[in-house]
N, C-alpha and C positions, 0 to 999 in steps of 0.2 A: 446417472451412470448406465453405460451400456452392459449388456449381457454378454459381450464377446470382448475380445481385445481391442484397444483403442490405442493409436499413436499418431503422431504427426506424419504427414505424408513422406515418405522416402522416396529418393529416385535420383536420378542424374541431371545435372543442370543442362538446360537446353537454351534456345535463342534468347538474349536478354536475361539471363540468369534465371529464368523460371525452371521449376521443377517438373519433370516428364510425369505423365500418368502411367508408371511402370507396373506390370504385373496383371495377372489376369482378374477380372472381377466386375461386379455390377457397380456402377455409379449412380447412387440414389440419394434422395433427399428424405426429409423426416416429414411425414404427413400427419404425426400423433395429434397435433392441435392445429387444424385449419392448414393453410398453405405451407408449402415446403420449407423448412427451415435448416441450413447447413447442406453440406454435400459430403458424401463419404464413399469410399471404394470398398466394397465387401466382397472378400475374395472366396472363391469356392472352397479353399482349405480353412476358412472361418475368421480370418483376420479382418478387422475394420481399421480403415486409416481416414483421417479428416482430410479433405483437400480445401474446403472453405469453413469458415466459422458460422456461427449461429446468427451473425447479423444480416445474413443474406438468404434471400429465397432463390435458388438458382433455376435458370431456364435453359442454359446450354453451357457446355463444358468443352475445352479444347484438349488435345493430346499433351499439351505443354503443361496442363494444369490451370490455365486461365479459366474463369468462369464469368459468365454475363448472367445478371440476375437484378432482383429489385431488394430494397432494404427491407428486413424483417418486419418493420413498422409500417410498411407501405402495402397494407393489405389489399387495396384496390389496384397496386401496381400502375399508379399514375404519377408518381414523383421521380421519374428518371430511371434509365437503364444504367445498371451500374457495372463496370468492368472491373473484376478482382483479380489481382496478381499478386500472391503472397498477402502482404499486409497492406498493399495499395488498393485504393479503392477510387475510381474515376467515373463521374457521370458522363454518360455518351451523348453527343449532340442530337437534337431534335427527338428527344425521348421523353420530355417533361409532361407531354399530354397524352401518353399512353403508347405503347408499342406492342407488336406480336410478331410472330414467325422469327424468333431470334435464333441463329445457327452460327457456328464457326465453319470456316473452311476446314479441310482434312489436315493442312499442314499447320493449323493454329494461328495463321497471320492476318486472316480477316474475320471480321464479324459482319453478319448480314442481319437486318432488321427492317420491319415496316411500321412506320409511324402511323398513328391513328388508333381509335377505339373499335374493337369488333361490333358489329350489330348483327342481328339476327335478321335474315332476309328471306322473303317468300320467292322462290323462283315461279316462272309461269307454268311450270308443270305441276305446281303444288308442293314441290320439295323445299324443305326449309334447311337454310345453312347460315354459318357465320363469315361474315366477309369484313375487310378493312379497306375502306376508301382512303388511299393514302400514297406513300412514297417508299420505294425500297431504298435504303441506304446502305452503303459498305464503308467499314472504317478499318483502317490499318491498326491492329493491336499496337504496333510500335508507335503510332501517332493517334492515340485516342481522341484528342481534341479535334481532329479533323473528320468530317464525314462527307462522301461523295453520293449526290442522288443518281441512281441507276435509272429509275423510270417511276413513272406515277400511274396510278389506275386502281382498280378494284382487285384484291387479293383474297381469294378463298382461304380461311385458316386451315381448311383440310389439305390444301396444295401449297402450302409455305414452301419458300426456297430449300431445297434438299442439296446438301454439299455432295460433291463427288467424293469417292473414297480416296481419291488421290489429287493432289494439286490444289488450285484455287477456283474450281468451278462451282456454279450452283445453277441447278434447274429449277423452275417454277411455273405456275400458271399466272397470268394476269389478264384481265379483262380491260381493253382500252376502248372498245366499241361495245354498244348494246347488243350485237347481235352474234358476237363470237369471242371465245376465250382463246388465248395463245399460249402455247409452251415454248418458253425462252430458256436459253442457256447463257448465263454471263461467263466469260472467260477472258482472261488478259485484258481486261478494260472494255471489252466490247460485249455486245448482246446480240445473238442470232436466233431467229424464229425456227423451230424445229417443226411445229404443226399448229394448225389452229382447229378449234372444235366447236361447233356451233350448236351448243346443248345450253340449257339452263344454268348449268355448273357442272363442271368435269366430275367431281365427286364431293358429296356432302358429308363424307365420314373419314375416309383415308386418302393417301396419295394415290392417284392414278398413274404415276409414273415412278420409274427406279433405276438406278444406277447398276450397272454389273460389279462384281466384287473388286475389279481392277480398275474401275472407273472408266473404261474405254467405250462402254456401250450404254446408251439410254434407251430403255424399254418404256412404252406409253400406250395407254389405250385412247383411240379416237373413235368416238362414236360407238359403234358395235364390235370394233376390231382391235387386235392386239398388234403393235408394231416394235420394232427396233429400227435403228437408224439404217440397217441394212434392208429394210423393207417388212411387209406384212407377215406376221408369225401366224395368225389364224383369225377367222372371221365368224361372225353369227355368234357372238357372246351371250346375247340376250336369251336366245333360244336354248342354248346349252346350259346356262347357269341361273337364268333369272325368269321363272314362269310368270311372275308379275312385273310388268314393265315399271312399275313406280319404284321399285327396289333396286333397279339397275343402276341408279345414282350412288348406292352404296357400294364403292368399288375400293378394291386395294390391289396392290401389285408389288412383287418382290423376286429377286433372283435367288436361287439356292446358293449355299456358300462355295460350291465350286464353280458356279457360273454356268451351268450346263442345263438348268431348268428354270421355267417362269412359272410362279403361282399367281393366279388372277383369281378375283372374288367379284361377282356380282350378286349383291344381297347374301342370302344364306347359303350359297354353294361356292365352292373354290375349285377350280380347273388346274391341272398342273400340265405343262406343256415342256416338250423339247424345243429347242430354239429353231428347229426345221418345221415346227408347226404340229408334229405329231403329238395327238393326246394321250397322257399317260393315265390319268384318272380323273374323275369328278368325286369330290368328297363334300360331305355336310359341313356347313359353319363357314364364318367369316375370316378370312386370312389375319392371324395375329403374328405369326413369326414362321421362319423355317427352322425345322428340327435337324440342325446340320444340313446335309444334303440327302438326308434318308427319309424324309417326309414333311409334312406341314402340321402346323398348330392352329388350330381353328376356335372361334368362339361361336357357340350357338346354345340352344335349350335343351335339356334333356327330357326324359319321358314325364317329368313332374313340372316342366317349363321353368326349371331352374337355370339361370346363365351357367355356362360350364365350358372349360376349357378341354379341347379334344386333341389328340395326336393321331394323325393318320399315315402311315408309312406309304411308299410308293406302291407297294402291293400288300393285300391282306387287310383283315379287319382293323378299325381304329378303337380306341378306348378312351374313356374319361380319365383326364389327368387333375383336375381341380374344379369344385363346384363353387357356386357363388362368386362367379369370377367376372371382374369388370376392369382390370387393371391391365397396362402392357406387359408384354413380354420383351424380354431382351436375350440376345444370343452371343456367345463369344465369336468373334470376328473371323477366327479359324475353323469355326463349326464343330467344336468338341462338345460344347454344352450348350443349354439354355437355362434361363432363370426366370422366376415370377414371385410375387409375394402372396402370402396367404393372411389376409387381414385380421381374420378372427382369431389367429395363431399368434399374430406378430411374428411371423417367419418369413424368411426369404429361401426358397426352395430352389436348388441346383439339380438339373438332371442332365444326363449323358445324351448326345445326340440319338440314340436308339430308345430314349424315352425312360430308361432306367434311373433310379434315385442314385444321385452323386452325394448329396448332403442337405441336410436341412439346417440353417442358421436362426437361432433364437435370438431375437432382439426385443428391446422394450421400447421401441417406437416402430411406426408403421412405414416401411421403405417403398418410396415411389421411384420406381427406376426411371433413369433418363437415357443410359446408354450402357454398352457393355465394352470391356477393354481386354486385350489379350496381353501376353508377355512383353510385346514390343511397344505397347501404348496405342496401337491402332484402335479407333473406335467403331462401334456399329450402333446406329439408332433402331429403336423398334419399327418393324414394318408396319404395324398397325397401333393405333392409338384410341385412348378413351377420354 
């Protein structure tokens, strides 16, 4: 039994009779015993609702309530990727030998995934990262028996396809030749190259590109500089943020929820910029998420070398939010709150954008956040991952 209210997901019927993921909350799986089992929406008011049953380990969820994941008995995740819609379970094509990088488009009509097993790779610079030598597939949710190959190559698992917040677009890095990675955007059946990056791996930790909240602008790091589709925002990021060149590959990037600011991490420092390139401030820690549009949430070590979640406002001193922290943070797509788990207490903590405590929700399982949703069903994915 759960320690808070539990009910079948309620919502309005969407395309194909699916239930919409309506209402604000965190979409989280259960990590109490090994890989996540089941998917729940945990609201900031305390309610808990099931989206998919205990037979599935979820990897991605759509605003429609459709879920992609693996059977609970498939602990190695090698027996096929499952599309779950209500009680329906369908195995997706080309997924029986392992897949990664699973994502739904913002409208829930497409599923993207890369076939193949992730392998640990040693880049020429001495950087280690996981990559999949495989094929990027797209499946129409309405026709799950059909999959279309978009392109093949090497896909860094840290740079998986990221859906735009609107429409049916995905951005991702792929390595098709040994001497360069390419940032591509899939849209309306075609693929466009946005930039190339002749580095051993764009980022070995988090994504080095991000969509603006309205999906109209793609920001990305190329080499030592920060760009949007309108041009260079700033240059010289290594000198500003990464005193050791080897940690410059631990990168993260995300827009504020109002779309006016960009936060970028190289290693253990994060810079906040306006879109015109003006530096707002540099803070300690690696980017985990925005605190609304009022500041950033970063992960670093405290004075006792304990991994800690910090909050830094746009001006003024930062403070510790949670210690012994090693899990993603998710945030309301409207920017009103953010949430994170406290594993030792088996709690999900909601805080307002200004960092003040909104609510602690006691659970009898360990929640693993996948995304956050607002009242309309819009989803936001974590800016940083672990």
